C-alpha positions in Angstrom: -31.4 -24.9 1.3 -28.1 -26.0 2.7 -26.0 -23.7 0.6 -28.2 -20.9 1.6 -27.8 -21.6 5.2 -24.0 -21.4 4.9 -23.8 -18.7 2.4 -26.5 -16.4 3.8 -24.8 -15.0 6.9 -21.9 -13.9 4.7 -24.0 -12.4 2.1 -26.0 -10.5 5.0 -22.7 -9.0 6.5 -21.3 -8.2 3.2 -24.5 -6.5 2.3 -24.5 -4.5 5.6 -20.9 -3.6 5.9 -19.9 -3.2 2.3 -22.8 -3.2 -0.4 -25.3 -0.7 1.3 -22.9 1.7 2.5 -21.2 1.9 -0.8 -24.5 2.8 -2.4 -25.5 5.3 0.1 -22.0 6.9 -0.5 -22.8 7.2 -4.0 -26.0 9.2 -3.0 -24.2 11.4 -0.4 -21.6 12.2 -3.0 -24.1 14.2 -4.7 -25.3 16.2 -1.7 -24.0 18.9 0.6 -24.6 16.9 3.4 -22.5 18.2 6.6 -22.8 14.9 8.5 -24.8 16.7 11.4 -28.2 18.0 10.1 -30.9 15.6 9.0 -31.3 17.2 5.7 -29.0 16.2 2.9 -29.3 18.9 -0.2 -29.0 17.4 -3.5 -26.6 19.2 -5.5 -25.9 16.6 -8.4 -22.5 16.6 -10.0 -21.4 19.9 -8.3 -19.2 18.2 -5.8 -17.3 16.6 -8.7 -16.9 19.8 -10.6 -15.7 21.4 -7.5 -13.1 18.7 -6.8 -11.7 18.9 -10.6 -12.0 22.5 -11.1 -11.6 24.3 -7.6 -9.8 22.0 -5.3 -5.8 21.9 -6.2 -5.2 20.4 -2.6 -6.9 17.1 -4.0 -4.8 17.0 -7.1 -1.7 17.5 -5.3 -2.6 14.7 -2.6 -3.4 12.5 -5.4 0.1 13.1 -7.0 1.7 12.7 -3.9 0.0 9.3 -3.4 0.9 8.2 -7.1 4.5 8.9 -6.6 4.4 7.6 -3.2 2.9 4.2 -4.3 5.1 3.8 -7.4 8.2 4.2 -5.2 7.0 2.1 -2.4 5.6 -0.8 -4.9 8.8 -1.2 -6.4 11.0 -1.3 -3.4 8.6 -3.5 -1.4 8.3 -6.0 -4.1 12.1 -6.1 -5.1 13.3 -6.2 -1.4 10.5 -8.6 -0.6 11.5 -11.0 -3.5 15.4 -10.6 -2.7 14.6 -11.5 0.8 12.5 -14.4 -0.3 15.3 -15.5 -2.5 18.2 -15.4 -0.1 15.8 -17.0 2.7 14.9 -20.2 0.2 18.4 -20.8 0.2 19.6 -23.8 2.7 20.6 -21.4 5.6 20.8 -22.7 9.1 18.8 -19.8 11.0 16.5 -19.0 8.0 13.4 -19.5 9.9 14.4 -17.2 12.8 15.4 -14.4 10.1 12.0 -15.1 8.4 10.4 -14.1 11.5 12.6 -11.3 12.2 11.8 -9.8 8.8 8.0 -10.5 9.2 7.6 -8.9 12.5 7.3 -5.3 11.5 4.1 -6.2 9.6 2.4 -7.3 13.0 2.5 -3.6 14.3 -0.4 -1.5 13.4 0.1 1.4 11.2 -0.5 4.1 13.9 1.8 2.5 16.4 4.4 2.0 13.9 4.2 5.6 12.8 4.5 7.0 16.3 7.8 4.8 17.0 9.2 5.8 13.9 8.6 9.4 14.5 10.2 9.2 18.0 13.2 7.3 15.9 13.4 10.1 13.4 12.8 13.1 15.6 15.1 11.9 18.6 16.6 8.9 18.0 18.6 9.9 14.6 19.8 13.0 15.8 21.4 11.5 18.8 23.0 8.9 16.6 24.2 11.7 14.5 25.9 13.5 17.2 27.9 10.2 18.2 28.8 9.4 14.5 28.8 12.5 12.6 27.2 11.0 9.8 25.0 13.3 7.8 22.2 10.5 7.2 21.1 10.8 10.8 21.4 14.7 11.1 18.8 15.3 8.2 15.5 17.0 9.0 13.8 13.9 8.4 10.3 15.3 9.0 10.7 18.8 8.4 11.2 19.0 4.6 9.2 17.8 1.7 11.9 15.5 0.3 12.8 14.1 3.6 9.4 13.4 4.9 8.6 11.8 1.5 11.6 9.2 2.0 10.9 9.0 5.7 7.4 7.5 4.6 9.0 5.2 1.9 11.4 3.8 4.4 8.9 3.0 7.1 6.5 1.6 4.5 9.2 -0.7 3.0 10.3 -1.6 6.3 6.7 -2.8 7.2 5.5 -4.0 4.2 8.5 -6.1 2.7 8.5 -8.8 5.3 4.7 -9.6 4.4 5.5 -9.9 0.7 8.6 -12.0 1.6 6.3 -14.6 3.0 4.2 -14.6 -0.2 7.2 -14.8 -2.5 8.6 -17.8 -0.6 5.5 -19.7 -1.1 5.8 -18.8 -4.8 9.6 -20.1 -4.8 8.7 -23.2 -3.1 6.5 -24.1 -6.2 9.0 -24.0 -8.6 9.8 -27.4 -9.9 13.3 -28.4 -8.5 14.0 -30.7 -11.4 13.6 -28.1 -14.0 16.3 -26.2 -12.1 18.2 -29.0 -11.8 18.2 -29.6 -15.5 19.3 -26.2 -16.3 22.2 -26.5 -14.0 23.3 -29.6 -15.9 22.7 -27.6 -19.4 25.1 -25.0 -18.2 22.7 -22.1 -17.3 24.0 -19.6 -14.5 22.2 -18.3 -11.7 21.1 -15.1 -13.3 19.8 -17.0 -16.3 17.9 -19.6 -14.1 16.6 -16.5 -12.1 15.4 -14.6 -15.3 14.3 -17.2 -17.6 12.8 -19.8 -15.1 12.2 -18.7 -11.9 10.5 -15.3 -12.4 8.4 -16.6 -15.2 7.1 -19.4 -13.0 6.5 -17.2 -10.1 4.4 -14.8 -12.0 1.1 -15.7 -10.5 2.8 -14.6 -7.1 4.1 -11.4 -8.7 0.3 -10.7 -9.5 -0.7 -11.2 -6.1 2.1 -9.1 -4.5 1.7 -6.0 -6.9 -2.3 -6.2 -6.2 -1.7 -6.2 -2.6 1.2 -3.7 -2.2 -0.7 -1.2 -4.7 -3.8 -1.6 -2.7 -1.8 -0.9 0.4 0.1 2.2 -0.5 -2.8 3.8 -2.6 -5.0 3.5 0.7 -2.4 4.6 3.3 -3.8 6.6 6.0 -2.8 5.4 9.4 0.9 5.6 8.7 0.6 9.2 7.2 -1.5 10.4 10.0 0.7 9.3 12.8 4.2 9.9 11.0 4.0 13.3 9.1 0.0 14.4 9.6 0.4 15.4 6.0 3.2 17.8 6.6 5.2 19.8 6.4 2.5 22.4 5.0 0.3 19.4 3.4 3.4 18.1 1.1 2.9 14.6 2.3 -1.0 14.5 2.6 -2.1 11.0 1.0 -5.6 10.9 -0.7 -7.0 9.0 2.0 -5.8 11.6 4.6 -7.2 14.6 2.4 -10.7 12.8 2.4 -10.7 12.2 5.9 -9.8 16.0 6.7 -12.4 17.0 4.1 -15.2 14.9 5.6 -14.2 15.1 9.5 -12.2 18.1 9.9 -14.2 20.5 7.3 -17.6 18.7 8.0 -18.3 18.5 4.5 -19.4 14.9 4.0 -20.7 15.1 0.7 -17.6 16.6 -0.8 -15.6 14.0 1.1 -17.6 11.2 -0.1 -17.3 12.4 -3.6 -13.6 12.3 -3.4 -13.9 8.7 -2.1 -15.9 7.6 -4.9 -13.4 9.2 -7.4 -10.5 7.5 -5.4 -12.3 4.4 -5.6 -12.6 4.5 -9.3 -8.9 5.3 -9.8 -7.8 2.5 -7.4 -10.1 0.1 -9.3 -8.9 1.0 -12.9 -5.2 0.9 -11.7 -5.5 -2.4 -10.0 -7.3 -3.9 -13.0 -4.6 -2.8 -15.3 -2.0 -4.1 -13.2 -3.8 -7.6 -13.0 -4.4 -7.8 -16.7 -0.8 -6.9 -17.5 1.2 -9.4 -15.1 -1.5 -12.2 -15.8 -0.6 -11.9 -19.6 3.0 -12.8 -18.6 2.0 -16.0 -16.5 3.0 -19.3 -17.9 1.9 -22.7 -16.5 4.1 -25.3 -15.0 
């Protein structure tokens, strides 16, 4: 009875916020509901056949999201780990530097997108005129290639600091005596990093990869505020495609079907990632 008293509210809120809407979503994905009328006409699997056979924009947005996720996850984790490794060294101002790198994560995606939109559209050209560096004079939000990398830069700038904190916690749990013993045996820094540190922090790598994959695959707010899917839909993420389908075109049934496909895809990818990285974990 006491356990039910403490667990009951959590189960209730989980059911109201997650479970019940999820099952309603499965139902609406098989209807042609427009979000306004009280009648949701049952169409079965027609929405799914429409998505796979007659909606090239969804495939394009999925391909963009996959490319974006792959690049952003690698850069976020590599830079996050590099920062954590450097800031685990005995530096005088490492606490202040850690705070500086973590601060971008405090900003919300919408605010961050609008700030960087101003920087890329007005700030960079001004710097380019003063320095005559071609990097700053690029049409960052004007072409498909530059808009893609603009999203990558902002995403990594925001996310690497958060992963850095997790990696720092993982590095703190690596036994110091093991590293000291390897130094005495003549191991170099690269050998220690490759053969001792990285294998021992694989549980942390598993967590960071899971978080970063979930982040980037579900990206919406940054995409919406920075590029709005442009130019010409070339940087439209899956989440934004679903949003436009449901709230822009008032086809809630079709939008829900896309969301269900997206849910299955992200679940499948993250399960594979967790399984692969967990198989490389070692016990301390």
